[in-house]
SELUM-913777 format. One line per 3 residues: number of its first residue (from 1); for each residue z, x, y of N, C-alpha, C. Coordinates in nm, 2 decimals, always signed. Example, Ala and Ser with C-alpha at 12.3 -4.5 7.8 and 13.67 -1.06 7.14 Angstrom:
residues 2
1	+0.78:+1.32:-0.57:+0.78:+1.23:-0.45:+0.78:+1.32:-0.33 | +0.71:+1.28:-0.22:+0.71:+1.37:-0.11:+0.79:+1.29:+0.00
end
This chain:
residues 124
1	+2.03:+5.38:-0.95:+2.14:+5.30:-0.86:+2.02:+5.24:-0.73 | +1.99:+5.31:-0.62:+1.89:+5.23:-0.52:+1.78:+5.20:-0.57 | +1.74:+5.18:-0.70:+1.67:+5.05:-0.73:+1.74:+4.94:-0.78
4	+1.83:+4.93:-0.81:+2.00:+4.82:-0.86:+1.99:+4.76:-0.72 | +1.98:+4.81:-0.54:+2.11:+4.82:-0.48:+1.94:+4.71:-0.39 | +1.75:+4.73:-0.45:+1.69:+4.68:-0.35:+1.66:+4.58:-0.43
7	+1.66:+4.57:-0.60:+1.75:+4.44:-0.62:+1.80:+4.35:-0.55 | +1.94:+4.40:-0.54:+1.93:+4.33:-0.49:+1.97:+4.25:-0.37 | +1.95:+4.36:-0.29:+1.83:+4.32:-0.18:+1.74:+4.17:-0.14
10	+1.72:+4.17:-0.24:+1.55:+4.11:-0.29:+1.62:+3.95:-0.34 | +1.70:+3.95:-0.36:+1.74:+3.84:-0.52:+1.84:+3.81:-0.38 | +1.91:+3.83:-0.29:+2.03:+3.76:-0.16:+1.89:+3.74:-0.10
13	+1.81:+3.78:+0.00:+1.70:+3.75:+0.06:+1.65:+3.62:-0.02 | +1.59:+3.58:-0.14:+1.57:+3.47:-0.21:+1.65:+3.34:-0.12 | +1.74:+3.41:-0.19:+1.93:+3.32:-0.17:+1.89:+3.32:-0.08
16	+1.89:+3.32:-0.02:+1.84:+3.27:+0.14:+1.69:+3.23:+0.15 | +1.66:+3.26:+0.20:+1.51:+3.15:+0.20:+1.56:+3.01:+0.16 | +1.65:+2.99:-0.02:+1.64:+2.91:-0.05:+1.74:+2.88:-0.05
19	+1.82:+2.94:+0.01:+1.90:+2.76:+0.13:+1.90:+2.70:+0.22 | +1.79:+2.89:+0.32:+1.79:+2.76:+0.39:+1.65:+2.66:+0.44 | +1.59:+2.62:+0.33:+1.54:+2.52:+0.22:+1.55:+2.40:+0.22
22	+1.65:+2.46:+0.14:+1.78:+2.36:+0.09:+1.81:+2.26:+0.18 | +1.85:+2.32:+0.33:+1.89:+2.24:+0.42:+1.86:+2.18:+0.45 | +1.70:+2.19:+0.48:+1.58:+2.11:+0.58:+1.59:+2.03:+0.48
25	+1.61:+2.01:+0.38:+1.52:+1.89:+0.29:+1.66:+1.84:+0.31 | +1.79:+1.86:+0.29:+1.89:+1.79:+0.28:+1.88:+1.71:+0.49 | +1.87:+1.80:+0.53:+1.86:+1.75:+0.75:+1.77:+1.57:+0.70
28	+1.62:+1.65:+0.61:+1.51:+1.55:+0.65:+1.54:+1.46:+0.57 | +1.65:+1.42:+0.44:+1.69:+1.33:+0.36:+1.82:+1.23:+0.44 | +1.88:+1.31:+0.50:+1.93:+1.26:+0.57:+1.94:+1.12:+0.72
31	+1.85:+1.22:+0.77:+1.70:+1.15:+0.90:+1.68:+1.06:+0.84 | +1.59:+1.01:+0.65:+1.57:+0.96:+0.61:+1.65:+0.86:+0.53 | +1.71:+0.89:+0.54:+1.86:+0.74:+0.58:+1.86:+0.66:+0.64
34	+1.90:+0.72:+0.69:+1.96:+0.71:+0.88:+1.86:+0.59:+0.95 | +1.76:+0.59:+0.94:+1.64:+0.54:+0.94:+1.61:+0.44:+0.85 | +1.61:+0.39:+0.78:+1.64:+0.31:+0.60:+1.74:+0.26:+0.69
37	+1.88:+0.31:+0.66:+2.00:+0.19:+0.73:+1.92:+0.15:+0.85 | +1.94:+0.18:+0.96:+1.88:+0.15:+1.05:+1.82:+0.03:+1.06 | +1.72:+0.01:+0.99:+1.66:-0.09:+0.98:+1.70:-0.17:+0.92
40	+1.80:-0.17:+0.82:+1.83:-0.26:+0.76:+1.89:-0.38:+0.84 | +1.95:-0.34:+0.89:+2.04:-0.38:+1.01:+2.00:-0.44:+1.10 | +1.79:-0.40:+1.14:+1.80:-0.43:+1.23:+1.79:-0.64:+1.17
43	+1.73:-0.68:+1.28:+1.71:-0.84:+1.28:+1.56:-0.89:+1.24 | +1.61:-0.97:+1.11:+1.41:-1.01:+1.05:+1.31:-1.02:+1.16 | +1.39:-1.05:+1.29:+1.24:-1.12:+1.34:+1.15:-1.00:+1.42
46	+1.31:-0.89:+1.41:+1.25:-0.76:+1.47:+1.15:-0.65:+1.38 | +1.22:-0.66:+1.24:+1.19:-0.62:+1.13:+1.01:-0.67:+1.17 | +1.00:-0.78:+1.14:+0.84:-0.80:+1.07:+0.82:-0.79:+1.27
49	+0.79:-0.74:+1.31:+0.78:-0.74:+1.49:+0.74:-0.62:+1.43 | +0.81:-0.51:+1.38:+0.70:-0.35:+1.43:+0.70:-0.31:+1.27 | +0.66:-0.41:+1.17:+0.62:-0.36:+1.08:+0.47:-0.36:+1.11
52	+0.36:-0.31:+1.00:+0.19:-0.38:+0.98:+0.17:-0.46:+0.99 | +0.12:-0.56:+1.00:+0.05:-0.72:+0.94:+0.04:-0.67:+0.83 | +0.03:-0.74:+0.72:+0.02:-0.67:+0.52:-0.20:-0.77:+0.57
55	-0.19:-0.86:+0.60:-0.37:-0.93:+0.59:-0.41:-0.98:+0.77 | -0.38:-0.88:+0.84:-0.41:-0.92:+0.99:-0.61:-0.99:+1.01 | -0.69:-1.00:+0.95:-0.78:-1.06:+0.95:-0.76:-1.18:+0.96
58	-0.80:-1.32:+1.10:-0.74:-1.44:+1.12:-0.92:-1.47:+0.95 | -0.83:-1.59:+1.01:-0.87:-1.72:+0.86:-1.04:-1.79:+0.87 | -1.07:-1.79:+0.97:-1.19:-1.83:+1.02:-1.27:-1.75:+1.05
61	-1.30:-1.58:+1.02:-1.38:-1.57:+1.00:-1.40:-1.46:+0.87 | -1.55:-1.40:+0.90:-1.64:-1.35:+0.75:-1.64:-1.27:+0.75 | -1.62:-1.20:+0.60:-1.61:-1.03:+0.61:-1.76:-1.04:+0.48
64	-1.73:-0.90:+0.54:-1.85:-0.80:+0.42:-1.81:-0.85:+0.31 | -1.88:-0.83:+0.16:-1.85:-0.80:+0.09:-1.75:-0.66:+0.05 | -1.74:-0.53:+0.08:-1.67:-0.44:+0.10:-1.57:-0.48:+0.20
67	-1.51:-0.51:+0.28:-1.42:-0.59:+0.32:-1.33:-0.73:+0.27 | -1.44:-0.76:+0.21:-1.35:-0.86:+0.13:-1.24:-0.77:+0.00 | -1.37:-0.71:-0.06:-1.31:-0.68:-0.20:-1.18:-0.51:-0.13
70	-1.15:-0.48:-0.03:-1.06:-0.42:+0.09:-0.96:-0.46:+0.08 | -0.95:-0.64:+0.15:-0.87:-0.72:+0.19:-0.82:-0.77:+0.00 | -0.86:-0.79:-0.09:-0.81:-0.85:-0.15:-0.77:-0.74:-0.32
73	-0.82:-0.62:-0.26:-0.79:-0.49:-0.33:-0.85:-0.42:-0.43 | -0.90:-0.50:-0.44:-0.99:-0.50:-0.59:-1.11:-0.36:-0.52 | -1.23:-0.34:-0.62:-1.36:-0.28:-0.57:-1.44:-0.41:-0.53
76	-1.54:-0.37:-0.46:-1.67:-0.45:-0.42:-1.71:-0.45:-0.53 | -1.73:-0.35:-0.64:-1.85:-0.37:-0.73:-1.84:-0.48:-0.88 | -1.64:-0.54:-0.79:-1.61:-0.61:-0.87:-1.62:-0.74:-0.87
79	-1.63:-0.79:-0.69:-1.71:-0.87:-0.62:-1.82:-0.88:-0.68 | -1.92:-0.86:-0.71:-2.09:-0.82:-0.68:-2.09:-0.86:-0.87 | -1.97:-0.80:-0.98:-1.94:-0.87:-1.08:-1.92:-1.06:-1.05
82	-1.87:-1.11:-1.03:-1.82:-1.19:-1.01:-1.91:-1.30:-0.97 | -1.99:-1.22:-0.89:-2.10:-1.34:-0.76:-2.23:-1.39:-0.90 | -2.26:-1.26:-1.02:-2.33:-1.37:-1.08:-2.21:-1.40:-1.19
85	-2.20:-1.40:-1.21:-2.07:-1.37:-1.36:-1.99:-1.51:-1.32 | -1.91:-1.50:-1.17:-1.88:-1.69:-1.18:-1.71:-1.62:-1.22 | -1.59:-1.71:-1.13:-1.51:-1.68:-1.12:-1.42:-1.60:-1.07
88	-1.49:-1.56:-0.95:-1.44:-1.51:-0.81:-1.45:-1.56:-0.75 | -1.39:-1.49:-0.56:-1.42:-1.62:-0.49:-1.54:-1.68:-0.38 | -1.49:-1.82:-0.31:-1.65:-1.86:-0.23:-1.70:-1.72:-0.28
91	-1.86:-1.77:-0.21:-1.92:-1.67:-0.12:-2.03:-1.74:+0.00 | -2.02:-1.66:+0.08:-2.18:-1.82:+0.20:-2.32:-1.67:+0.17 | -2.38:-1.74:+0.21:-2.47:-1.66:+0.17:-2.58:-1.65:+0.37
94	-2.51:-1.60:+0.40:-2.57:-1.57:+0.55:-2.70:-1.55:+0.60 | -2.78:-1.57:+0.65:-2.94:-1.45:+0.66:-2.92:-1.35:+0.63 | -2.93:-1.38:+0.51:-2.99:-1.34:+0.34:-2.86:-1.21:+0.35
97	-2.69:-1.20:+0.35:-2.61:-1.15:+0.35:-2.51:-1.17:+0.33 | -2.44:-1.13:+0.20:-2.32:-1.17:+0.10:-2.20:-1.22:+0.21 | -2.05:-1.36:+0.25:-2.08:-1.32:+0.36:-1.86:-1.39:+0.23
100	-1.80:-1.33:+0.34:-1.67:-1.41:+0.21:-1.62:-1.48:+0.37 | -1.54:-1.60:+0.38:-1.46:-1.64:+0.45:-1.32:-1.66:+0.40 | -1.26:-1.54:+0.50:-1.09:-1.56:+0.48:-1.02:-1.59:+0.43
103	-1.03:-1.76:+0.41:-0.97:-1.80:+0.38:-1.00:-1.92:+0.23 | -1.05:-1.81:+0.20:-1.17:-1.91:+0.08:-1.10:-1.73:+0.02 | -1.11:-1.70:+0.03:-1.03:-1.56:-0.04:-0.89:-1.57:-0.08
106	-0.80:-1.60:+0.06:-0.66:-1.65:+0.02:-0.68:-1.75:-0.03 | -0.77:-1.86:-0.07:-0.69:-1.96:-0.18:-0.70:-1.89:-0.32 | -0.85:-1.80:-0.32:-0.85:-1.76:-0.44:-0.74:-1.67:-0.48
109	-0.63:-1.60:-0.41:-0.55:-1.50:-0.41:-0.45:-1.65:-0.46 | -0.41:-1.66:-0.42:-0.33:-1.81:-0.46:-0.35:-1.86:-0.57 | -0.54:-1.90:-0.56:-0.49:-1.99:-0.75:-0.48:-1.85:-0.89
112	-0.51:-1.73:-0.88:-0.48:-1.63:-0.94:-0.35:-1.52:-0.98 | -0.21:-1.65:-0.86:-0.10:-1.60:-0.90:-0.01:-1.67:-1.02 | +0.09:-1.62:-1.04:+0.11:-1.70:-1.17:+0.29:-1.62:-1.21
115	+0.38:-1.71:-1.17:+0.49:-1.71:-1.21:+0.58:-1.60:-1.32 | +0.50:-1.61:-1.41:+0.51:-1.47:-1.48:+0.34:-1.48:-1.61 | +0.43:-1.39:-1.71:+0.27:-1.31:-1.76:+0.21:-1.38:-1.95
118	+0.29:-1.50:-1.91:+0.24:-1.57:-2.01:+0.18:-1.75:-1.97 | +0.19:-1.74:-1.83:+0.09:-1.87:-1.74:-0.01:-1.82:-1.68 | -0.04:-1.67:-1.70:-0.20:-1.61:-1.68:-0.29:-1.73:-1.78
121	-0.41:-1.75:-1.74:-0.45:-1.82:-1.84:-0.46:-1.96:-1.87 | -0.33:-2.07:-1.83:-0.27:-2.17:-1.82:-0.38:-2.23:-1.74 | -0.48:-2.28:-1.86:-0.50:-2.46:-1.65:-0.42:-2.50:-1.62
124	-0.34:-2.50:-1.43:-0.26:-2.60:-1.38:-0.34:-2.76:-1.41
end
């Protein structure tokens, strides 16, 4: 009988711990939802001022291969391959180093943008 009471007490302690964790979960969920709803009610000018900039680099700056790849969200090896095989963004060779101008990266990204999958590969 004593064993049963001990097991019952352990079960009650576990249930209590789970209930506490569940309360914390719902509290955090509620806080996150409240923050989201506040942001949705915020004027668009204020949202863009508080949001992290998507692409912070000025248009007239040059980037290294690694920076350009990160900027485009691709592997830097992909840029290396494109320089050899073609098809990538225009680049400059400055003092023996490869550099990409931001506006060239933007032009490449814009040229690589399609309204739907069947438009991919079609000459515009």
